[in-house]
Every structure is written in C-alpha cells, then in structure tokens.
N, C-alpha and C positions, 0 to 999 in steps of 0.2 A: 504493500500500500504506500509506503514511503517513496518507493521508486515512481509510482504513478503520480503521487502528489508533486514530485519534482518535475515530472514531465508536463504537469498541468501549468507550471509557471510560464507566463507569456515570454519572458526573456529567454528561458531555456528552449522553448519551442521556436523562437525566432532564430536562435543560434543554430539549432539542428536544421531548420529549413534553409538557412543561408548556406550552411556547409553542403547540404544536398545540392543546392543550386550550383555551387562552385564545382563540386565533383562531376555532376552531369555536364556542366558547361565545358570543363576540361576534357571530358571523355568524348563529347560530340566534336569538339575542336580537334582532338587527336584523330578521330575518324576522317574529318575533312582534310587534315594534313596527309593522311594515308592515301586519300583519293588523289590529291594534287601530286604528291611525290612520296611513295611509300618508303623509299630508301632513307630519307632523312627525317621522317615523321617523329620517331622516338627521340632523336637528338634535339629536334626543334621544340617539342613540348617541354622537355627537361630544361632547355635553355630559357624558355619563357618563364618557367617557375623559378629558376636560379637567379635571374636578373644580375645583380652586382656580384654574386658568387661565381659568375662566369670567369672573373679574373682570378688568377692563382695567388697573387700577393695580397696580404692583408691591407696594406696602405691603399692599394687600388680599390679594394672592396669597400673600404670605409669612405673613400672619396665618392664613389658612384652610389653608395647607399645614401650619402648626403644629398646627391642630386635627386634621388627618388623622394626623400623627405621634403625637399624644397617644393616639389610639385604636390605633395600630399597635403601640406598645410592649407593652401587655397581650396583644394578639393574638399577637405573636411569642412571648411567654413561654408562652402556652397551646400554641402549635405545638411549642415545644421540649419541653414536658411530654409531649405525645403521642408525638413521634418518639423521645424518650429511652426511654420504655417499650417502644416498638416494636422498638428495637434489641436489647432483651433478650427479645424474643418475647412481650411483653405488650401488651394493647390497653387503654390508659388512657382509657376513656370517662368516667371519673370526674374528668377535669380540670375539668369544670363544677362539681362539688361541692367540689373542692379550692379552686377559685377563690372559691366562695361563703364557705367558712370563712376564707379569707384576707381577704376583704372584712370579714367580721364581726369578726375579730381586730384588724385594723388600725384600724377605725373605733371599736370599743369602747375600745381603748387610747388612741386620740386624743381621743375625746369624753368618756368617763366617767372615765378615769384621767389625762387631760391629759399624756400622754407625748410626747416629741419624735419627729420623723419616723423616726429610725433605729431606735428601739425599736419603733415601729408596724410598720415594714418587717420587722424580724426576727420580730415576733409573727405576721405573716401567713405568713412562710416556715415557721415552726415549726408553725403550725396546719395548713397544707397538707401538710407532711411527715408529720405524725402521722396524718392521715386516709389519705394514700397508703400509709403503712406498715401501717395496719390492714387495708387490702385485701390487701396482700402477705402479712401474717401469716395471714389467713383462707385464702389460697390454699395456703400451705406447711403449715399445721397441720391444716386440715380439707378441703383440696382444693376449696375454694369458688372457682368461676371468677371471675376478677377483673372480668369484664364485669357479672355479676350483682350482685356486692357493690358495685361502683362505681355502678351505676344506683340501687340502694337508698340508698346514702349521698348521692347527689345530692339526693334529695328530703328525706331526714332533715336534711341540712345546711341546706337552704333554710329549712325551718320553724323549726329551732333558731336560726338567725341572725336570722330575722324577730322571734322572741320576744326575743332578746338585745338587738337594736338598737332595739326598742320603748322601751327605757329612755333612749335618747339621740336620740329623734326630736323634730321640731317639734310643738308643741301643737296646731296647726291643720291639719297635713298628715301624711301617712304617711312623709314623707322625713326622713332623719337631719339633724341640725343642720349648718349649713355650717361647714367647718373654719376658714375665714378669720376668721369672727367669733367662734368659740368656742375655738379653739386653733391659732393661726397657726404655732406651732412644729412642728405635725404636718405642715405642707405641705412637700413635697419642695423642696429648693433648686433654683434655676434656673441658677446660675453664669453669668448673663448671657445665657442662651439665649433667654429671653423677650423681651429687648430686641431681639435680632436678628430675631425673628419679629414685628416691629411691636407690641411691648409686649403680646404674648400671654402672660399670666401662667400659663397652663396648661402651657406648654412648660417642662419641668424636666429634671433629670438622669435621669428615667425612660427617655428615649430612648437616650442613650449606655449606660446600665446594661443595657438589654435587649440591645443589640448586643454589648457586652462579654461578657454571659452566653452569647450564642449562640456566640461564638468560644471561650469557655471550655468549653462543652459539646462542641464539635467537637474540641478538644484532648484532653479527657477520653476521648472515645469512640475517637479514632483514634491517640492517641500515648501512652496510659498502660496500665499493666498492668491496672488496675481496669476500664478500658473494654474491654479484650480479654476479660477474664473475664465481664463482663456480656453481651457479644455472644456469647461461646461458650456461656454458659448458655442464652441465647435460641435459638441455632441447634440445640443438642442438649443438653438437660438431663442425660441419662444419661451422655453422653460427658464432659461437664464434671465430673460427679461422679466418674467413673472416673479423670479426670486429676488429681483431688485438690482441685478447686474446691468451695467451699461454696455449692452451688446454692441452698439455701433462704435463706441470708443474702443472696445476690446478688439474689434476687427481692424480698425485703423492702426492701433498699437501693435497688433500682431504683425501686420504687413510692414510696419515701420521697423520693427526689430528684425524681421526676416531680411528686409532690404539692407539694414545696417550690417548684418552678418555677411551678406553677399558682397557688399561694397568693401568690407574689411578684407575679404578673400583676395580681391584684386591687389590691394595694398601689400598684403603679405607675400605676393609674388613679385610685383613690379618694383617694390622698394628694396628687393634683394639685389637687383641688377641682373638677375638671371635671364630675363627677357626684355625686349624693347617692343613697344606698341607699333604696329604697322598701320599707318594712316590710309593705306590703300585697300585694306581688307574689306571684302564685300559680304562676309558672313559673320554672324555673331560667334564669339569664341565658345568652344564646346565645354568649357569648365563649368558653367552654370547648369548646363543640361546633364553633364556627368554627375553633378551633385545629386540629381534626382535618383540616379542609379545607386550611388553610394548610400543615400538615405534609406532606400528600400532594402538594399542588401544588408544594411546594418539593423534591420528590423525596426526602423523609425525610432531608434533609441540613440541619444547623443553619445553614449559610451560605445555602443556597437558601431556607430558611424566612424569612430576613430580607426577601428580595425578594418572596416570595409573600404574606407578611403585609401588606406595604405595598400590594401590588397589590389584594388583596381589600378592604382598607380604603379605598383610593383609589376603586375602583369604587363601593363602598357609599356613600361620602360624596358622590360625583358625582351620585347619584340625587336629592339634595336640590335640585338646580338644574334638573331636568327640568320642563318645562311641565306643571303639575298640571291644567290644563284639558283636556289631551289624554291624559295617562297618570297612573296612581296613583304614590304616593311609593315603593311597594315594587318598582318596576320594576328598580331596581338589585339588590335582593335576588334577584329572579327570574333575572337574568343571572348573578349570582354562583352561584346554585344550579345553573344549567346547567354552568358551568365546574367546579364542585365535583363534579357527577355525572360529568363527563367524566374527572375525576381517577382514577376507578375503572378507566379504560382505559390508564393510564400504563404499568402492567406489561405489558399486551398490546402496546402500541406498542414498548416496549423489546425484547420478545421478537421482534416482527416485524422490527425493525431488525437484531437479531442474526442472524436467519435469512437476511435479505437479504444481509448482509455475508458470512456463511459460504458462501452459494451463489456469490457473486461470486469469493470466494477460491478455491473449488473449481474454478470455470470457468477462472480465471487459471492455477491450478496445472496443470489438464489441458492447456491450450494450451502452457504452457512445456514440459510433458513431451512433447507431440507434436512441438514444435519441436526438442527435444533428440534425439528418436529420428530425426527427418528428417536 
C-alpha cells in the first residue's frame, strides 16, 4: 500500500511519465537513425547522450559543459514563464515575444546607453513584464484570448526590436556590437564560475540566478497566499470571484510575472556575451517556444523544469558532435521534437497510472473483505 501511495503522488507520476517520454523518444530516434544510416546509428545516439563527455580530457569536458549550462539558464526561465501562467489557467505562448523584448531592452541599455549589467537585467525584466501585462489587460478588459494576443505580439516585438537594435549593430554585419569590446560593465559577473569551467568566460551568475528563481517560483506558487489565489483563479475564475479574489488583477499579474521571467531569460543569455542579436532575422527565436516543451517535460513543476531544461539543452548540444557525413546537424532537434511530442501524453500516462492503482486497491480491498467474511 505504501508503494501505491507513493505512486499516487503527482510529482512522482510526472517524473515517471517524463522518463517514459525520454526513453521512447530516444528509442524512436534510434530507429530513425537506423533507417537513415544503420552503420553509425549506435554511435550517433550515444554521442547525442554524451554531449560534452565526447571529449576525452576533463578540462575540455568542463568547458563544453559550461556552454550547455549557459544555454540552459535562459531555457529554464522560459519554462518557468510558461508553467507560471499555466498554473493560473493561462497559456503563455507569448514567452517568445517577451523574450525578444527582453533581449532588445537589455542590449539597447548596454550598447546605446552604456548601462551596467544590473540595470540591463532589470530593463529586460520590466520590458517582458509590460508586454505580458498587456496581454493580460486585453484578456480582462476586452476578453481577447491570450493565445491570440501573444502570437500577434511575438511578431510585433521581433520587428520592433530589429529596428531598435539596428542603431547598435556592427557596420559590416547585421549583428549587434559585442558587449566585451563596447561595454564590459554590461557583462554579467562570473564570481569565479568561469575559472572552474576551464576559463569559460560565458559561465556567469546566470546559472545560479535561474535556479534560485525556479525555487522562488515554487515557493510563491505552493507556500504563499498570492500563489493560492493565482491557482484558484486559474482553476475556476467565477469561484475565485465569489470568494472575494480579484480575478482580473490576478490574470494581469500572472501574465506580468510570466513576461518578466521570459524577459529575464533573454538577459541571462545576451548579457553573457555568448550570442549577438541579428537584426536581420525574420523568425522569432525558438527559446520561448522551447520553454513550452521544457515546462511540460518537467511536469509543470518549477523544480522539475530545472532538470528538463538541462536535458533538452544537453541533447540539443550533443547533436553538434554527431558525424555530419552520415547525419545532418538537426538530428538532435528531431529527437528533441519526438520527446516534446510525447510530452503531450504525460497527462494520459498519469491518468493510466491512477486507474491502474485504483483497480489494484479495489482488488486488494475485495480480497480483504472476502477474507474477513470467511
């Protein structure tokens, strides 16, 4: 019975369901690799899983582990943005647009106004929060579905940021000016983390900041009155209103916090100097959309999102080491897509587990009753 009680725990069920998704996704991916080129399939799937362990020396492993963690931090923040809105019954598909305005704000403050890193970080958070709050306001004031408004804002944000950052781009390329050469004070401090990862200058406080934020979001949702009100509003808006909760305020606040998290995600990437923004890009960066996958793979739990975000980035980065003469560089994206698709069955798996446990308990109760009657 204790075993069954443990399996009834929602967190345990989410973990089991996510692991099943990963295993099935890797297996189906392996089958696809066999079809493409059977000779190198085994080595390719192992290489994907190994990622930085592909290198034989420990210094090289630490350096490229650092690169994976650099991309994990913004992905985790986008996952937190999506799951936070989900807890309040909202689908924040606008995390991508909020990520874009966060990038625009932090880079413009850094390169045009020469602000220090903490001002740039706050600017990204505020920009994302304002865009998120605008979607929430449209929903409460005019009943505009947040999915529709968020999708529109994604594209509006992209082209507005492209125009804004065209003022701080390199003269011979569409990329923004490098932070290190133009405003080193805008780079996030590393507090010695870079030295640990074999002098990887891109490893900064972004990683611990993202983890601390995930824990803070968990505390907010599970241990505070505000978190309870936000979830209550999401579960039943009318009941929350009847109980005296300000449901409209909660919706706007939820979208503002979700937007702030996505805006912060961009700052945690671009303020490391790891990437430069391209002012000629015509598609919204995938980080915000990948956050949806990380959120659901993590069971819509802030702590689970830490591990799912790392896993997705780990597999994605591992694709760089696959033999390009046999497979295309996008093979890791394909396998990630399989796992992400399977995430849609997490709820189904949890329901199946609950039914199985209930049937076992009913059979056990019937046997005990028969034994008592005898």
